[in-house]
KOLLO-261088 format. One line per 4 residues: their letters; for each residue x, y, z of N, C-alpha, C. Coordinates in steps of 0.05 Angstrom, whole numbers, plus 5000, padded with zeros to 4 digits. Layout:
N
a> X:Y:Z:X:Y:Z:X:Y:Z | ... $
END
This chain:
89
mmrt> 2519:3992:6123:2522:4016:6139:2546:4014:6158 | 2549:3991:6169:2571:3987:6188:2598:3988:6173 | 2599:3978:6149:2624:3979:6133:2632:4007:6127 | 2613:4024:6120:2618:4052:6113:2628:4067:6138 $
lrkv> 2616:4060:6161:2624:4073:6185:2653:4066:6192 | 2660:4040:6188:2688:4032:6193:2708:4046:6174 | 2700:4049:6149:2717:4062:6130:2721:4091:6138 | 2700:4105:6145:2702:4133:6153:2719:4136:6177 $
vghs> 2715:4119:6197:2731:4120:6222:2760:4113:6216 | 2764:4093:6199:2791:4085:6191:2806:4107:6177 | 2792:4120:6157:2804:4142:6143:2810:4166:6161 | 2791:4171:6179:2795:4193:6198:2819:4189:6215 $
mlii> 2822:4165:6225:2845:4159:6243:2871:4161:6227 | 2870:4152:6202:2894:4153:6185:2902:4182:6180 | 2882:4199:6175:2888:4228:6171:2899:4240:6196 | 2887:4234:6219:2896:4245:6244:2925:4236:6250 $
lmlt> 2930:4211:6245:2957:4201:6249:2977:4214:6231 | 2970:4218:6206:2988:4232:6188:2993:4261:6196 | 2973:4275:6205:2976:4303:6213:2993:4305:6238 | 2989:4288:6258:3005:4290:6282:3033:4280:6277 $
gtsf> 3037:4261:6260:3064:4251:6254:3081:4272:6241 | 3070:4288:6223:3086:4309:6210:3091:4332:6230 | 3074:4336:6249:3079:4358:6268:3102:4352:6286 | 3107:4326:6292:3130:4319:6308:3156:4323:6292 $
lgaq> 3155:4317:6267:3178:4321:6250:3185:4350:6247 | 3164:4367:6244:3168:4395:6242:3180:4407:6267 | 3173:4396:6290:3184:4406:6315:3213:4400:6318 | 3221:4376:6308:3249:4369:6309:3266:4387:6291 $
dsak> 3256:4393:6267:3270:4411:6249:3272:4439:6261 | 3251:4447:6273:3250:4474:6285:3271:4476:6308 | 3272:4456:6324:3291:4456:6347:3320:4456:6336 | 3324:4441:6315:3351:4440:6303:3359:4467:6292 $
qdmk> 3340:4480:6278:3345:4506:6267:3349:4527:6289 | 3334:4524:6311:3337:4542:6333:3365:4540:6345 | 3375:4516:6347:3402:4513:6357:3423:4525:6339 | 3419:4522:6312:3437:4534:6293:3436:4564:6295 $
dagq> 3412:4575:6297:3409:4604:6300:3422:4614:6325 | 3419:4600:6347:3431:4608:6372:3461:4608:6370 | 3472:4588:6356:3501:4587:6352:3511:4610:6336 | 3497:4617:6315:3505:4640:6299:3503:4666:6314 $
etke> 3482:4669:6331:3479:4694:6347:3502:4695:6367 | 3509:4673:6379:3531:4672:6398:3557:4680:6385 | 3561:4670:6361:3586:4676:6345:3587:4706:6340 | 3565:4718:6331:3564:4747:6325:3569:4763:6350 $
aakd> 3557:4754:6372:3561:4769:6398:3590:4768:6407 | 3603:4745:6403:3631:4743:6410:3648:4762:6393 | 3642:4763:6367:3656:4782:6349:3653:4811:6359 | 3628:4818:6365:3623:4845:6374:3638:4852:6400 $
tgka> 3638:4832:6418:3652:4836:6443:3682:4839:6438 | 3693:4824:6420:3722:4826:6414:3729:4853:6402 | 3711:4863:6385:3716:4890:6373:3715:4911:6394 | 3695:4909:6412:3692:4929:6434:3717:4928:6453 $
tkkv> 3726:4904:6459:3749:4901:6476:3774:4914:6464 | 3777:4909:6438:3800:4921:6424:3799:4951:6425 | 3776:4962:6420:3772:4991:6420:3779:5003:6448 | 3768:4991:6469:3773:5000:6496:3803:4997:6503 $
akkt> 3815:4975:6496:3844:4971:6502:3861:4993:6488 | 3853:4999:6464:3868:5020:6449:3866:5047:6463 | 3841:5054:6471:3837:5080:6485:3852:5080:6511 | 3851:5058:6525:3865:5056:6551:3895:5059:6547 $
ghav> 3906:5047:6526:3935:5049:6521:3943:5078:6515 | 3926:5092:6499:3932:5120:6494:3931:5137:6519 | 3911:5132:6536:3908:5147:6561:3932:5142:6580 | 3941:5117:6581:3965:5111:6598:3989:5125:6587 $
kkgt> 3993:5124:6561:4016:5137:6549:4016:5167:6555 | 3993:5179:6552:3990:5208:6557:3995:5214:6586 | 3984:5198:6604:3988:5202:6633:4017:5199:6641 | 4030:5179:6629:4059:5175:6635:4076:5198:6626 $
hkaa> 4070:5208:6602:4084:5231:6591:4081:5255:6608 | 4056:5260:6617:4050:5283:6634:4065:5280:6661 | 4065:5256:6672:4079:5252:6698:4109:5256:6695 | 4120:5248:6673:4148:5252:6668:4155:5282:6666 $
ekte> 4138:5297:6652:4142:5326:6650:4141:5339:6678 | 4121:5332:6694:4119:5343:6721:4143:5336:6738 | 4152:5311:6735:4176:5303:6751:4200:5320:6742 | 4203:5324:6716:4225:5340:6706:4223:5369:6717 $
egaq> 4199:5380:6717:4195:5407:6728:4203:5408:6758 | 4194:5388:6773:4201:5387:6801:4231:5385:6805 | 4244:5368:6790:4273:5365:6792:4287:5391:6785 | 4277:5406:6766:4289:5432:6758:4286:5452:6781 $
kvkd> 4263:5452:6795:4259:5470:6817:4278:5464:6840 | 4282:5438:6845:4300:5430:6867:4329:5438:6859 | 4336:5435:6834:4363:5442:6825:4367:5472:6828 | 4346:5488:6820:4349:5517:6822:4352:5526:6851 $
ktdp> 4338:5513:6869:4340:5520:6897:4367:5513:6909 | 4379:5491:6900:4404:5482:6912:4429:5493:6899 | 4426:5504:6875:4450:5516:6861:4459:5541:6876 | 4485:5545:6879:4495:5570:6891:4490:5593:6871 $
q> 4484:5616:6882:4479:5639:6865:4501:5658:6865 $
END
């Protein structure tokens, strides 16, 4: 009876040890995969940010060009008014 009890306890401990041992290995693989996934997500976020920055920079460049052109036209109109006022009639 005692020998059977020892075998059962021994086998039970072996099974418990095997189950807990594999769970630690699984956790390591999971953490490694989590780090890889985080790296990929960071890479994709950086790409998206770069595309958005390019788009905004392009729009800003167009707005500056349009504003500069408009300011130049207004300056030219003002200069023409001054010229008209100062020319002898």
